[in-house]
PDB file of N, CA, C and O in Angstrom:
ATOM      1  N   MET A   1     -28.563 -22.457  33.016  1.00  0.00           N
ATOM      2  CA  MET A   1     -28.577 -22.648  34.459  1.00  0.00           C
ATOM      3  C   MET A   1     -28.944 -21.319  35.135  1.00  0.00           C
ATOM      4  O   MET A   1     -28.364 -20.279  34.824  1.00  0.00           O
ATOM      5  N   THR A   2     -29.879 -21.362  36.031  1.00  0.00           N
ATOM      6  CA  THR A   2     -30.335 -20.181  36.738  1.00  0.00           C
ATOM      7  C   THR A   2     -29.538 -20.011  38.026  1.00  0.00           C
ATOM      8  O   THR A   2     -29.448 -20.930  38.840  1.00  0.00           O
ATOM      9  N   SER A   3     -28.963 -18.830  38.200  1.00  0.00           N
ATOM     10  CA  SER A   3     -28.185 -18.554  39.396  1.00  0.00           C
ATOM     11  C   SER A   3     -29.106 -18.154  40.550  1.00  0.00           C
ATOM     12  O   SER A   3     -30.252 -17.758  40.336  1.00  0.00           O
ATOM     13  N   ASP A   4     -28.591 -18.265  41.771  1.00  0.00           N
ATOM     14  CA  ASP A   4     -29.356 -17.828  42.939  1.00  0.00           C
ATOM     15  C   ASP A   4     -29.689 -16.350  42.836  1.00  0.00           C
ATOM     16  O   ASP A   4     -30.790 -15.928  43.191  1.00  0.00           O
ATOM     17  N   ARG A   5     -28.737 -15.563  42.348  1.00  0.00           N
ATOM     18  CA  ARG A   5     -28.949 -14.126  42.208  1.00  0.00           C
ATOM     19  C   ARG A   5     -30.036 -13.844  41.171  1.00  0.00           C
ATOM     20  O   ARG A   5     -30.849 -12.939  41.358  1.00  0.00           O
ATOM     21  N   GLN A   6     -30.055 -14.601  40.093  1.00  0.00           N
ATOM     22  CA  GLN A   6     -31.088 -14.436  39.070  1.00  0.00           C
ATOM     23  C   GLN A   6     -32.458 -14.760  39.655  1.00  0.00           C
ATOM     24  O   GLN A   6     -33.423 -14.035  39.410  1.00  0.00           O
ATOM     25  N   ARG A   7     -32.552 -15.830  40.417  1.00  0.00           N
ATOM     26  CA  ARG A   7     -33.824 -16.192  41.067  1.00  0.00           C
ATOM     27  C   ARG A   7     -34.274 -15.094  42.033  1.00  0.00           C
ATOM     28  O   ARG A   7     -35.465 -14.798  42.126  1.00  0.00           O
ATOM     29  N   LEU A   8     -33.332 -14.497  42.744  1.00  0.00           N
ATOM     30  CA  LEU A   8     -33.649 -13.423  43.675  1.00  0.00           C
ATOM     31  C   LEU A   8     -34.226 -12.218  42.933  1.00  0.00           C
ATOM     32  O   LEU A   8     -35.207 -11.626  43.386  1.00  0.00           O
ATOM     33  N   VAL A   9     -33.633 -11.851  41.807  1.00  0.00           N
ATOM     34  CA  VAL A   9     -34.148 -10.756  40.987  1.00  0.00           C
ATOM     35  C   VAL A   9     -35.547 -11.106  40.486  1.00  0.00           C
ATOM     36  O   VAL A   9     -36.461 -10.286  40.579  1.00  0.00           O
ATOM     37  N   GLU A  10     -35.720 -12.309  39.960  1.00  0.00           N
ATOM     38  CA  GLU A  10     -37.031 -12.743  39.458  1.00  0.00           C
ATOM     39  C   GLU A  10     -38.086 -12.694  40.561  1.00  0.00           C
ATOM     40  O   GLU A  10     -39.166 -12.138  40.357  1.00  0.00           O
ATOM     41  N   ASN A  11     -37.790 -13.261  41.711  1.00  0.00           N
ATOM     42  CA  ASN A  11     -38.756 -13.300  42.814  1.00  0.00           C
ATOM     43  C   ASN A  11     -39.123 -11.904  43.292  1.00  0.00           C
ATOM     44  O   ASN A  11     -40.279 -11.639  43.622  1.00  0.00           O
ATOM     45  N   THR A  12     -38.140 -11.014  43.329  1.00  0.00           N
ATOM     46  CA  THR A  12     -38.391  -9.639  43.758  1.00  0.00           C
ATOM     47  C   THR A  12     -39.322  -8.932  42.773  1.00  0.00           C
ATOM     48  O   THR A  12     -40.256  -8.245  43.183  1.00  0.00           O
ATOM     49  N   LEU A  13     -39.068  -9.101  41.482  1.00  0.00           N
ATOM     50  CA  LEU A  13     -39.911  -8.463  40.465  1.00  0.00           C
ATOM     51  C   LEU A  13     -41.306  -9.074  40.426  1.00  0.00           C
ATOM     52  O   LEU A  13     -42.286  -8.359  40.219  1.00  0.00           O
ATOM     53  N   ARG A  14     -41.409 -10.388  40.621  1.00  0.00           N
ATOM     54  CA  ARG A  14     -42.737 -11.027  40.659  1.00  0.00           C
ATOM     55  C   ARG A  14     -43.563 -10.480  41.829  1.00  0.00           C
ATOM     56  O   ARG A  14     -44.749 -10.190  41.673  1.00  0.00           O
ATOM     57  N   ALA A  15     -42.942 -10.341  42.982  1.00  0.00           N
ATOM     58  CA  ALA A  15     -43.648  -9.834  44.159  1.00  0.00           C
ATOM     59  C   ALA A  15     -44.082  -8.383  43.981  1.00  0.00           C
ATOM     60  O   ALA A  15     -45.156  -7.994  44.438  1.00  0.00           O
ATOM     61  N   ALA A  16     -43.251  -7.584  43.319  1.00  0.00           N
ATOM     62  CA  ALA A  16     -43.547  -6.158  43.168  1.00  0.00           C
ATOM     63  C   ALA A  16     -44.580  -5.873  42.092  1.00  0.00           C
ATOM     64  O   ALA A  16     -45.391  -4.960  42.239  1.00  0.00           O
ATOM     65  N   PHE A  17     -44.560  -6.645  41.009  1.00  0.00           N
ATOM     66  CA  PHE A  17     -45.375  -6.286  39.836  1.00  0.00           C
ATOM     67  C   PHE A  17     -46.406  -7.318  39.406  1.00  0.00           C
ATOM     68  O   PHE A  17     -47.282  -6.986  38.606  1.00  0.00           O
ATOM     69  N   GLU A  18     -46.348  -8.536  39.889  1.00  0.00           N
ATOM     70  CA  GLU A  18     -47.241  -9.602  39.425  1.00  0.00           C
ATOM     71  C   GLU A  18     -47.304  -9.611  37.902  1.00  0.00           C
ATOM     72  O   GLU A  18     -48.381  -9.475  37.323  1.00  0.00           O
ATOM     73  N   PRO A  19     -46.160  -9.770  37.257  1.00  0.00           N
ATOM     74  CA  PRO A  19     -46.101  -9.662  35.794  1.00  0.00           C
ATOM     75  C   PRO A  19     -46.826 -10.787  35.079  1.00  0.00           C
ATOM     76  O   PRO A  19     -46.957 -11.899  35.590  1.00  0.00           O
ATOM     77  N   THR A  20     -47.296 -10.462  33.876  1.00  0.00           N
ATOM     78  CA  THR A  20     -47.874 -11.476  33.010  1.00  0.00           C
ATOM     79  C   THR A  20     -46.775 -12.166  32.213  1.00  0.00           C
ATOM     80  O   THR A  20     -46.957 -13.274  31.709  1.00  0.00           O
ATOM     81  N   GLU A  21     -45.634 -11.496  32.106  1.00  0.00           N
ATOM     82  CA  GLU A  21     -44.451 -12.078  31.467  1.00  0.00           C
ATOM     83  C   GLU A  21     -43.223 -11.538  32.186  1.00  0.00           C
ATOM     84  O   GLU A  21     -43.155 -10.351  32.506  1.00  0.00           O
ATOM     85  N   LEU A  22     -42.252 -12.416  32.438  1.00  0.00           N
ATOM     86  CA  LEU A  22     -41.004 -11.996  33.052  1.00  0.00           C
ATOM     87  C   LEU A  22     -39.878 -12.881  32.545  1.00  0.00           C
ATOM     88  O   LEU A  22     -39.946 -14.108  32.624  1.00  0.00           O
ATOM     89  N   LEU A  23     -38.859 -12.247  32.033  1.00  0.00           N
ATOM     90  CA  LEU A  23     -37.663 -12.949  31.589  1.00  0.00           C
ATOM     91  C   LEU A  23     -36.468 -12.205  32.167  1.00  0.00           C
ATOM     92  O   LEU A  23     -36.260 -11.028  31.871  1.00  0.00           O
ATOM     93  N   VAL A  24     -35.686 -12.888  32.986  1.00  0.00           N
ATOM     94  CA  VAL A  24     -34.478 -12.310  33.567  1.00  0.00           C
ATOM     95  C   VAL A  24     -33.309 -13.166  33.114  1.00  0.00           C
ATOM     96  O   VAL A  24     -33.260 -14.369  33.370  1.00  0.00           O
ATOM     97  N   ARG A  25     -32.367 -12.518  32.435  1.00  0.00           N
ATOM     98  CA  ARG A  25     -31.166 -13.223  31.982  1.00  0.00           C
ATOM     99  C   ARG A  25     -29.964 -12.670  32.712  1.00  0.00           C
ATOM    100  O   ARG A  25     -29.735 -11.461  32.721  1.00  0.00           O
ATOM    101  N   ASP A  26     -29.198 -13.550  33.323  1.00  0.00           N
ATOM    102  CA  ASP A  26     -27.940 -13.168  33.956  1.00  0.00           C
ATOM    103  C   ASP A  26     -26.889 -13.139  32.859  1.00  0.00           C
ATOM    104  O   ASP A  26     -26.538 -14.178  32.300  1.00  0.00           O
ATOM    105  N   GLN A  27     -26.392 -11.959  32.554  1.00  0.00           N
ATOM    106  CA  GLN A  27     -25.401 -11.806  31.496  1.00  0.00           C
ATOM    107  C   GLN A  27     -24.028 -11.441  32.062  1.00  0.00           C
ATOM    108  O   GLN A  27     -23.185 -10.881  31.360  1.00  0.00           O
ATOM    109  N   SER A  28     -23.821 -11.757  33.307  1.00  0.00           N
ATOM    110  CA  SER A  28     -22.564 -11.420  33.974  1.00  0.00           C
ATOM    111  C   SER A  28     -21.360 -12.019  33.259  1.00  0.00           C
ATOM    112  O   SER A  28     -20.296 -11.404  33.194  1.00  0.00           O
ATOM    113  N   HIS A  29     -21.535 -13.226  32.723  1.00  0.00           N
ATOM    114  CA  HIS A  29     -20.420 -13.895  32.045  1.00  0.00           C
ATOM    115  C   HIS A  29     -19.922 -13.106  30.832  1.00  0.00           C
ATOM    116  O   HIS A  29     -18.781 -13.283  30.405  1.00  0.00           O
ATOM    117  N   LEU A  30     -20.765 -12.242  30.279  1.00  0.00           N
ATOM    118  CA  LEU A  30     -20.376 -11.441  29.119  1.00  0.00           C
ATOM    119  C   LEU A  30     -19.519 -10.235  29.514  1.00  0.00           C
ATOM    120  O   LEU A  30     -18.956  -9.553  28.657  1.00  0.00           O
ATOM    121  N   HIS A  31     -19.429  -9.987  30.812  1.00  0.00           N
ATOM    122  CA  HIS A  31     -18.741  -8.792  31.291  1.00  0.00           C
ATOM    123  C   HIS A  31     -17.506  -9.101  32.128  1.00  0.00           C
ATOM    124  O   HIS A  31     -16.992  -8.224  32.822  1.00  0.00           O
ATOM    125  N   ILE A  32     -17.032 -10.325  32.068  1.00  0.00           N
ATOM    126  CA  ILE A  32     -15.825 -10.693  32.799  1.00  0.00           C
ATOM    127  C   ILE A  32     -14.682  -9.824  32.294  1.00  0.00           C
ATOM    128  O   ILE A  32     -14.472  -9.693  31.088  1.00  0.00           O
ATOM    129  N   GLY A  33     -13.951  -9.236  33.226  1.00  0.00           N
ATOM    130  CA  GLY A  33     -12.846  -8.363  32.864  1.00  0.00           C
ATOM    131  C   GLY A  33     -13.250  -6.909  32.727  1.00  0.00           C
ATOM    132  O   GLY A  33     -12.390  -6.030  32.683  1.00  0.00           O
ATOM    133  N   HIS A  34     -14.556  -6.639  32.659  1.00  0.00           N
ATOM    134  CA  HIS A  34     -15.072  -5.273  32.603  1.00  0.00           C
ATOM    135  C   HIS A  34     -14.788  -4.617  33.961  1.00  0.00           C
ATOM    136  O   HIS A  34     -15.010  -5.244  34.997  1.00  0.00           O
ATOM    137  N   PRO A  35     -14.302  -3.370  33.977  1.00  0.00           N
ATOM    138  CA  PRO A  35     -13.966  -2.735  35.257  1.00  0.00           C
ATOM    139  C   PRO A  35     -15.110  -2.748  36.267  1.00  0.00           C
ATOM    140  O   PRO A  35     -14.866  -2.922  37.461  1.00  0.00           O
ATOM    141  N   GLY A  36     -16.336  -2.571  35.822  1.00  0.00           N
ATOM    142  CA  GLY A  36     -17.470  -2.557  36.726  1.00  0.00           C
ATOM    143  C   GLY A  36     -17.845  -3.919  37.278  1.00  0.00           C
ATOM    144  O   GLY A  36     -18.605  -4.006  38.243  1.00  0.00           O
ATOM    145  N   ALA A  37     -17.329  -4.980  36.686  1.00  0.00           N
ATOM    146  CA  ALA A  37     -17.677  -6.330  37.126  1.00  0.00           C
ATOM    147  C   ALA A  37     -16.761  -6.812  38.244  1.00  0.00           C
ATOM    148  O   ALA A  37     -16.980  -7.887  38.803  1.00  0.00           O
ATOM    149  N   GLY A  38     -15.757  -6.042  38.569  1.00  0.00           N
ATOM    150  CA  GLY A  38     -14.781  -6.459  39.564  1.00  0.00           C
ATOM    151  C   GLY A  38     -15.325  -6.608  40.968  1.00  0.00           C
ATOM    152  O   GLY A  38     -14.732  -7.312  41.786  1.00  0.00           O
ATOM    153  N   ASP A  39     -16.442  -5.960  41.267  1.00  0.00           N
ATOM    154  CA  ASP A  39     -16.996  -6.051  42.622  1.00  0.00           C
ATOM    155  C   ASP A  39     -17.878  -7.279  42.814  1.00  0.00           C
ATOM    156  O   ASP A  39     -18.392  -7.501  43.910  1.00  0.00           O
ATOM    157  N   GLY A  40     -18.061  -8.080  41.765  1.00  0.00           N
ATOM    158  CA  GLY A  40     -18.808  -9.330  41.890  1.00  0.00           C
ATOM    159  C   GLY A  40     -20.301  -9.207  41.685  1.00  0.00           C
ATOM    160  O   GLY A  40     -21.011 -10.213  41.685  1.00  0.00           O
ATOM    161  N   ARG A  41     -20.792  -7.987  41.510  1.00  0.00           N
ATOM    162  CA  ARG A  41     -22.234  -7.839  41.255  1.00  0.00           C
ATOM    163  C   ARG A  41     -22.527  -8.194  39.808  1.00  0.00           C
ATOM    164  O   ARG A  41     -21.625  -8.183  38.970  1.00  0.00           O
ATOM    165  N   GLY A  42     -23.792  -8.511  39.504  1.00  0.00           N
ATOM    166  CA  GLY A  42     -24.154  -9.046  38.198  1.00  0.00           C
ATOM    167  C   GLY A  42     -24.719  -8.048  37.219  1.00  0.00           C
ATOM    168  O   GLY A  42     -25.120  -6.940  37.576  1.00  0.00           O
ATOM    169  N   HIS A  43     -24.738  -8.482  35.958  1.00  0.00           N
ATOM    170  CA  HIS A  43     -25.343  -7.753  34.841  1.00  0.00           C
ATOM    171  C   HIS A  43     -26.573  -8.549  34.398  1.00  0.00           C
ATOM    172  O   HIS A  43     -26.481  -9.748  34.133  1.00  0.00           O
ATOM    173  N   PHE A  44     -27.726  -7.873  34.320  1.00  0.00           N
ATOM    174  CA  PHE A  44     -28.962  -8.566  34.001  1.00  0.00           C
ATOM    175  C   PHE A  44     -29.719  -7.883  32.877  1.00  0.00           C
ATOM    176  O   PHE A  44     -29.716  -6.658  32.751  1.00  0.00           O
ATOM    177  N   ASP A  45     -30.370  -8.708  32.060  1.00  0.00           N
ATOM    178  CA  ASP A  45     -31.264  -8.268  30.994  1.00  0.00           C
ATOM    179  C   ASP A  45     -32.666  -8.667  31.446  1.00  0.00           C
ATOM    180  O   ASP A  45     -32.950  -9.849  31.639  1.00  0.00           O
ATOM    181  N   ILE A  46     -33.542  -7.675  31.613  1.00  0.00           N
ATOM    182  CA  ILE A  46     -34.887  -7.916  32.130  1.00  0.00           C
ATOM    183  C   ILE A  46     -35.927  -7.504  31.093  1.00  0.00           C
ATOM    184  O   ILE A  46     -35.897  -6.390  30.569  1.00  0.00           O
ATOM    185  N   LYS A  47     -36.843  -8.420  30.810  1.00  0.00           N
ATOM    186  CA  LYS A  47     -38.021  -8.114  30.004  1.00  0.00           C
ATOM    187  C   LYS A  47     -39.218  -8.434  30.885  1.00  0.00           C
ATOM    188  O   LYS A  47     -39.383  -9.564  31.345  1.00  0.00           O
ATOM    189  N   ILE A  48     -40.051  -7.424  31.114  1.00  0.00           N
ATOM    190  CA  ILE A  48     -41.172  -7.599  32.026  1.00  0.00           C
ATOM    191  C   ILE A  48     -42.421  -6.924  31.453  1.00  0.00           C
ATOM    192  O   ILE A  48     -42.360  -5.805  30.945  1.00  0.00           O
ATOM    193  N   THR A  49     -43.539  -7.619  31.545  1.00  0.00           N
ATOM    194  CA  THR A  49     -44.832  -7.082  31.143  1.00  0.00           C
ATOM    195  C   THR A  49     -45.745  -7.147  32.357  1.00  0.00           C
ATOM    196  O   THR A  49     -45.948  -8.211  32.943  1.00  0.00           O
ATOM    197  N   ALA A  50     -46.295  -5.987  32.727  1.00  0.00           N
ATOM    198  CA  ALA A  50     -47.149  -5.960  33.920  1.00  0.00           C
ATOM    199  C   ALA A  50     -48.155  -4.814  33.824  1.00  0.00           C
ATOM    200  O   ALA A  50     -47.846  -3.758  33.271  1.00  0.00           O
ATOM    201  N   PRO A  51     -49.356  -5.021  34.363  1.00  0.00           N
ATOM    202  CA  PRO A  51     -50.360  -3.956  34.372  1.00  0.00           C
ATOM    203  C   PRO A  51     -49.872  -2.687  35.075  1.00  0.00           C
ATOM    204  O   PRO A  51     -50.322  -1.591  34.742  1.00  0.00           O
ATOM    205  N   ALA A  52     -48.979  -2.816  36.021  1.00  0.00           N
ATOM    206  CA  ALA A  52     -48.469  -1.659  36.768  1.00  0.00           C
ATOM    207  C   ALA A  52     -47.810  -0.621  35.874  1.00  0.00           C
ATOM    208  O   ALA A  52     -47.699   0.544  36.258  1.00  0.00           O
ATOM    209  N   PHE A  53     -47.370  -1.027  34.683  1.00  0.00           N
ATOM    210  CA  PHE A  53     -46.688  -0.108  33.779  1.00  0.00           C
ATOM    211  C   PHE A  53     -47.649   0.666  32.867  1.00  0.00           C
ATOM    212  O   PHE A  53     -47.217   1.550  32.126  1.00  0.00           O
ATOM    213  N   SER A  54     -48.927   0.347  32.915  1.00  0.00           N
ATOM    214  CA  SER A  54     -49.909   1.036  32.078  1.00  0.00           C
ATOM    215  C   SER A  54     -49.909   2.529  32.387  1.00  0.00           C
ATOM    216  O   SER A  54     -50.024   2.937  33.542  1.00  0.00           O
ATOM    217  N   GLY A  55     -49.777   3.335  31.339  1.00  0.00           N
ATOM    218  CA  GLY A  55     -49.801   4.780  31.497  1.00  0.00           C
ATOM    219  C   GLY A  55     -48.488   5.404  31.941  1.00  0.00           C
ATOM    220  O   GLY A  55     -48.382   6.629  32.005  1.00  0.00           O
ATOM    221  N   ALA A  56     -47.488   4.588  32.250  1.00  0.00           N
ATOM    222  CA  ALA A  56     -46.197   5.109  32.697  1.00  0.00           C
ATOM    223  C   ALA A  56     -45.252   5.272  31.508  1.00  0.00           C
ATOM    224  O   ALA A  56     -45.275   4.473  30.571  1.00  0.00           O
ATOM    225  N   SER A  57     -44.428   6.307  31.557  1.00  0.00           N
ATOM    226  CA  SER A  57     -43.424   6.516  30.513  1.00  0.00           C
ATOM    227  C   SER A  57     -42.302   5.500  30.675  1.00  0.00           C
ATOM    228  O   SER A  57     -42.217   4.801  31.685  1.00  0.00           O
ATOM    229  N   ARG A  58     -41.457   5.432  29.680  1.00  0.00           N
ATOM    230  CA  ARG A  58     -40.318   4.513  29.735  1.00  0.00           C
ATOM    231  C   ARG A  58     -39.438   4.813  30.958  1.00  0.00           C
ATOM    232  O   ARG A  58     -39.011   3.896  31.659  1.00  0.00           O
ATOM    233  N   ILE A  59     -39.177   6.079  31.202  1.00  0.00           N
ATOM    234  CA  ILE A  59     -38.344   6.465  32.350  1.00  0.00           C
ATOM    235  C   ILE A  59     -39.033   6.092  33.663  1.00  0.00           C
ATOM    236  O   ILE A  59     -38.385   5.588  34.580  1.00  0.00           O
ATOM    237  N   GLN A  60     -40.326   6.332  33.756  1.00  0.00           N
ATOM    238  CA  GLN A  60     -41.065   5.967  34.968  1.00  0.00           C
ATOM    239  C   GLN A  60     -41.017   4.461  35.205  1.00  0.00           C
ATOM    240  O   GLN A  60     -40.873   4.015  36.343  1.00  0.00           O
ATOM    241  N   ARG A  61     -41.137   3.680  34.142  1.00  0.00           N
ATOM    242  CA  ARG A  61     -41.082   2.221  34.268  1.00  0.00           C
ATOM    243  C   ARG A  61     -39.719   1.769  34.773  1.00  0.00           C
ATOM    244  O   ARG A  61     -39.622   0.894  35.634  1.00  0.00           O
ATOM    245  N   HIS A  62     -38.675   2.371  34.233  1.00  0.00           N
ATOM    246  CA  HIS A  62     -37.327   2.017  34.683  1.00  0.00           C
ATOM    247  C   HIS A  62     -37.148   2.366  36.153  1.00  0.00           C
ATOM    248  O   HIS A  62     -36.567   1.592  36.913  1.00  0.00           O
ATOM    249  N   ARG A  63     -37.643   3.526  36.551  1.00  0.00           N
ATOM    250  CA  ARG A  63     -37.555   3.921  37.962  1.00  0.00           C
ATOM    251  C   ARG A  63     -38.324   2.949  38.851  1.00  0.00           C
ATOM    252  O   ARG A  63     -37.878   2.614  39.949  1.00  0.00           O
ATOM    253  N   MET A  64     -39.468   2.505  38.375  1.00  0.00           N
ATOM    254  CA  MET A  64     -40.265   1.536  39.141  1.00  0.00           C
ATOM    255  C   MET A  64     -39.489   0.241  39.360  1.00  0.00           C
ATOM    256  O   MET A  64     -39.502  -0.319  40.456  1.00  0.00           O
ATOM    257  N   VAL A  65     -38.817  -0.229  38.321  1.00  0.00           N
ATOM    258  CA  VAL A  65     -38.020  -1.452  38.432  1.00  0.00           C
ATOM    259  C   VAL A  65     -36.859  -1.230  39.397  1.00  0.00           C
ATOM    260  O   VAL A  65     -36.607  -2.063  40.268  1.00  0.00           O
ATOM    261  N   TYR A  66     -36.151  -0.110  39.247  1.00  0.00           N
ATOM    262  CA  TYR A  66     -35.042   0.198  40.158  1.00  0.00           C
ATOM    263  C   TYR A  66     -35.541   0.277  41.601  1.00  0.00           C
ATOM    264  O   TYR A  66     -34.901  -0.255  42.508  1.00  0.00           O
ATOM    265  N   ASP A  67     -36.675   0.937  41.815  1.00  0.00           N
ATOM    266  CA  ASP A  67     -37.228   1.037  43.169  1.00  0.00           C
ATOM    267  C   ASP A  67     -37.569  -0.337  43.737  1.00  0.00           C
ATOM    268  O   ASP A  67     -37.314  -0.612  44.909  1.00  0.00           O
ATOM    269  N   ALA A  68     -38.146  -1.195  42.902  1.00  0.00           N
ATOM    270  CA  ALA A  68     -38.517  -2.540  43.360  1.00  0.00           C
ATOM    271  C   ALA A  68     -37.286  -3.356  43.750  1.00  0.00           C
ATOM    272  O   ALA A  68     -37.322  -4.121  44.713  1.00  0.00           O
ATOM    273  N   LEU A  69     -36.208  -3.190  43.003  1.00  0.00           N
ATOM    274  CA  LEU A  69     -34.998  -3.970  43.269  1.00  0.00           C
ATOM    275  C   LEU A  69     -34.216  -3.422  44.461  1.00  0.00           C
ATOM    276  O   LEU A  69     -33.419  -4.141  45.064  1.00  0.00           O
ATOM    277  N   GLY A  70     -34.438  -2.160  44.800  1.00  0.00           N
ATOM    278  CA  GLY A  70     -33.910  -1.564  46.022  1.00  0.00           C
ATOM    279  C   GLY A  70     -32.472  -1.912  46.357  1.00  0.00           C
ATOM    280  O   GLY A  70     -31.554  -1.626  45.589  1.00  0.00           O
ATOM    281  N   ASP A  71     -32.287  -2.536  47.517  1.00  0.00           N
ATOM    282  CA  ASP A  71     -30.961  -2.842  48.045  1.00  0.00           C
ATOM    283  C   ASP A  71     -30.168  -3.806  47.166  1.00  0.00           C
ATOM    284  O   ASP A  71     -28.941  -3.851  47.256  1.00  0.00           O
ATOM    285  N   LEU A  72     -30.847  -4.578  46.319  1.00  0.00           N
ATOM    286  CA  LEU A  72     -30.119  -5.492  45.434  1.00  0.00           C
ATOM    287  C   LEU A  72     -29.179  -4.733  44.502  1.00  0.00           C
ATOM    288  O   LEU A  72     -28.186  -5.284  44.026  1.00  0.00           O
ATOM    289  N   LEU A  73     -29.500  -3.457  44.244  1.00  0.00           N
ATOM    290  CA  LEU A  73     -28.642  -2.637  43.393  1.00  0.00           C
ATOM    291  C   LEU A  73     -27.310  -2.333  44.090  1.00  0.00           C
ATOM    292  O   LEU A  73     -26.317  -2.017  43.435  1.00  0.00           O
ATOM    293  N   GLU A  74     -27.300  -2.430  45.398  1.00  0.00           N
ATOM    294  CA  GLU A  74     -26.067  -2.198  46.162  1.00  0.00           C
ATOM    295  C   GLU A  74     -25.301  -3.488  46.429  1.00  0.00           C
ATOM    296  O   GLU A  74     -24.083  -3.470  46.603  1.00  0.00           O
ATOM    297  N   THR A  75     -26.019  -4.605  46.460  1.00  0.00           N
ATOM    298  CA  THR A  75     -25.393  -5.865  46.879  1.00  0.00           C
ATOM    299  C   THR A  75     -25.199  -6.889  45.766  1.00  0.00           C
ATOM    300  O   THR A  75     -24.241  -7.661  45.801  1.00  0.00           O
ATOM    301  N   ASP A  76     -26.097  -6.906  44.775  1.00  0.00           N
ATOM    302  CA  ASP A  76     -26.083  -7.989  43.794  1.00  0.00           C
ATOM    303  C   ASP A  76     -26.088  -7.555  42.332  1.00  0.00           C
ATOM    304  O   ASP A  76     -25.706  -8.335  41.459  1.00  0.00           O
ATOM    305  N   ILE A  77     -26.512  -6.331  42.054  1.00  0.00           N
ATOM    306  CA  ILE A  77     -26.693  -5.898  40.665  1.00  0.00           C
ATOM    307  C   ILE A  77     -25.758  -4.736  40.346  1.00  0.00           C
ATOM    308  O   ILE A  77     -25.741  -3.722  41.044  1.00  0.00           O
ATOM    309  N   HIS A  78     -24.988  -4.904  39.285  1.00  0.00           N
ATOM    310  CA  HIS A  78     -24.130  -3.812  38.797  1.00  0.00           C
ATOM    311  C   HIS A  78     -24.797  -3.065  37.649  1.00  0.00           C
ATOM    312  O   HIS A  78     -24.735  -1.837  37.589  1.00  0.00           O
ATOM    313  N   ALA A  79     -25.441  -3.804  36.728  1.00  0.00           N
ATOM    314  CA  ALA A  79     -26.034  -3.180  35.547  1.00  0.00           C
ATOM    315  C   ALA A  79     -27.304  -3.904  35.136  1.00  0.00           C
ATOM    316  O   ALA A  79     -27.441  -5.115  35.314  1.00  0.00           O
ATOM    317  N   LEU A  80     -28.239  -3.123  34.574  1.00  0.00           N
ATOM    318  CA  LEU A  80     -29.516  -3.663  34.099  1.00  0.00           C
ATOM    319  C   LEU A  80     -29.809  -3.174  32.689  1.00  0.00           C
ATOM    320  O   LEU A  80     -29.544  -2.023  32.340  1.00  0.00           O
ATOM    321  N   LYS A  81     -30.355  -4.069  31.898  1.00  0.00           N
ATOM    322  CA  LYS A  81     -31.019  -3.691  30.659  1.00  0.00           C
ATOM    323  C   LYS A  81     -32.483  -3.978  30.923  1.00  0.00           C
ATOM    324  O   LYS A  81     -32.847  -5.118  31.211  1.00  0.00           O
ATOM    325  N   ILE A  82     -33.325  -2.968  30.828  1.00  0.00           N
ATOM    326  CA  ILE A  82     -34.737  -3.116  31.183  1.00  0.00           C
ATOM    327  C   ILE A  82     -35.607  -2.852  29.963  1.00  0.00           C
ATOM    328  O   ILE A  82     -35.487  -1.823  29.298  1.00  0.00           O
ATOM    329  N   ARG A  83     -36.493  -3.816  29.687  1.00  0.00           N
ATOM    330  CA  ARG A  83     -37.544  -3.652  28.689  1.00  0.00           C
ATOM    331  C   ARG A  83     -38.849  -3.907  29.416  1.00  0.00           C
ATOM    332  O   ARG A  83     -39.193  -5.052  29.707  1.00  0.00           O
ATOM    333  N   ALA A  84     -39.587  -2.820  29.715  1.00  0.00           N
ATOM    334  CA  ALA A  84     -40.802  -2.923  30.514  1.00  0.00           C
ATOM    335  C   ALA A  84     -42.014  -2.498  29.687  1.00  0.00           C
ATOM    336  O   ALA A  84     -42.014  -1.442  29.054  1.00  0.00           O
ATOM    337  N   PHE A  85     -43.041  -3.340  29.706  1.00  0.00           N
ATOM    338  CA  PHE A  85     -44.236  -3.123  28.890  1.00  0.00           C
ATOM    339  C   PHE A  85     -45.497  -3.296  29.722  1.00  0.00           C
ATOM    340  O   PHE A  85     -45.488  -3.955  30.762  1.00  0.00           O
ATOM    341  N   SER A  86     -46.579  -2.693  29.249  1.00  0.00           N
ATOM    342  CA  SER A  86     -47.898  -2.980  29.804  1.00  0.00           C
ATOM    343  C   SER A  86     -48.535  -4.045  28.922  1.00  0.00           C
ATOM    344  O   SER A  86     -48.164  -4.166  27.755  1.00  0.00           O
ATOM    345  N   PRO A  87     -49.483  -4.822  29.444  1.00  0.00           N
ATOM    346  CA  PRO A  87     -50.130  -5.863  28.650  1.00  0.00           C
ATOM    347  C   PRO A  87     -50.747  -5.274  27.368  1.00  0.00           C
ATOM    348  O   PRO A  87     -51.375  -4.216  27.404  1.00  0.00           O
ATOM    349  N   GLY A  88     -50.564  -5.952  26.267  1.00  0.00           N
ATOM    350  CA  GLY A  88     -51.119  -5.543  24.987  1.00  0.00           C
ATOM    351  C   GLY A  88     -50.274  -4.525  24.239  1.00  0.00           C
ATOM    352  O   GLY A  88     -50.579  -4.183  23.096  1.00  0.00           O
ATOM    353  N   GLU A  89     -49.230  -4.046  24.867  1.00  0.00           N
ATOM    354  CA  GLU A  89     -48.362  -3.053  24.226  1.00  0.00           C
ATOM    355  C   GLU A  89     -47.381  -3.729  23.284  1.00  0.00           C
ATOM    356  O   GLU A  89     -46.934  -4.846  23.547  1.00  0.00           O
ATOM    357  N   SER A  90     -47.044  -3.063  22.196  1.00  0.00           N
ATOM    358  CA  SER A  90     -46.043  -3.589  21.259  1.00  0.00           C
ATOM    359  C   SER A  90     -44.721  -3.752  21.985  1.00  0.00           C
ATOM    360  O   SER A  90     -44.294  -2.861  22.719  1.00  0.00           O
ATOM    361  N   GLN A  91     -44.077  -4.889  21.780  1.00  0.00           N
ATOM    362  CA  GLN A  91     -42.838  -5.180  22.485  1.00  0.00           C
ATOM    363  C   GLN A  91     -41.645  -5.181  21.541  1.00  0.00           C
ATOM    364  O   GLN A  91     -40.753  -6.020  21.669  1.00  0.00           O
ATOM    365  N   SER A  92     -41.620  -4.269  20.616  1.00  0.00           N
ATOM    366  CA  SER A  92     -40.513  -4.200  19.667  1.00  0.00           C
ATOM    367  C   SER A  92     -39.316  -3.467  20.241  1.00  0.00           C
ATOM    368  O   SER A  92     -38.241  -3.487  19.642  1.00  0.00           O
ATOM    369  N   GLY A  93     -39.479  -2.814  21.401  1.00  0.00           N
ATOM    370  CA  GLY A  93     -38.398  -2.038  21.998  1.00  0.00           C
ATOM    371  C   GLY A  93     -37.501  -2.797  22.889  1.00  0.00           C
ATOM    372  O   GLY A  93     -36.557  -2.232  23.441  1.00  0.00           O
TER     373      GLY A  93
END
């Protein structure tokens, strides 16, 4: 089942990057009772492939995703696992 918050993350990333592949998993249920989960914000696992990441380092890609998500990091997102790739790149990471 896709949550409203998950759809919001997906839509935001689609608008920012026009990805060729995007998978957003809400893993908040795995963190119930975790001290950081007490504020109600979610934990997400993101796998995204987009031309925008071509030539960018792993750190730059993560910053790009954080920048795109902007205010959602204050209101809806507590933690992210990000796997960001450019098209044609090996996705073993």
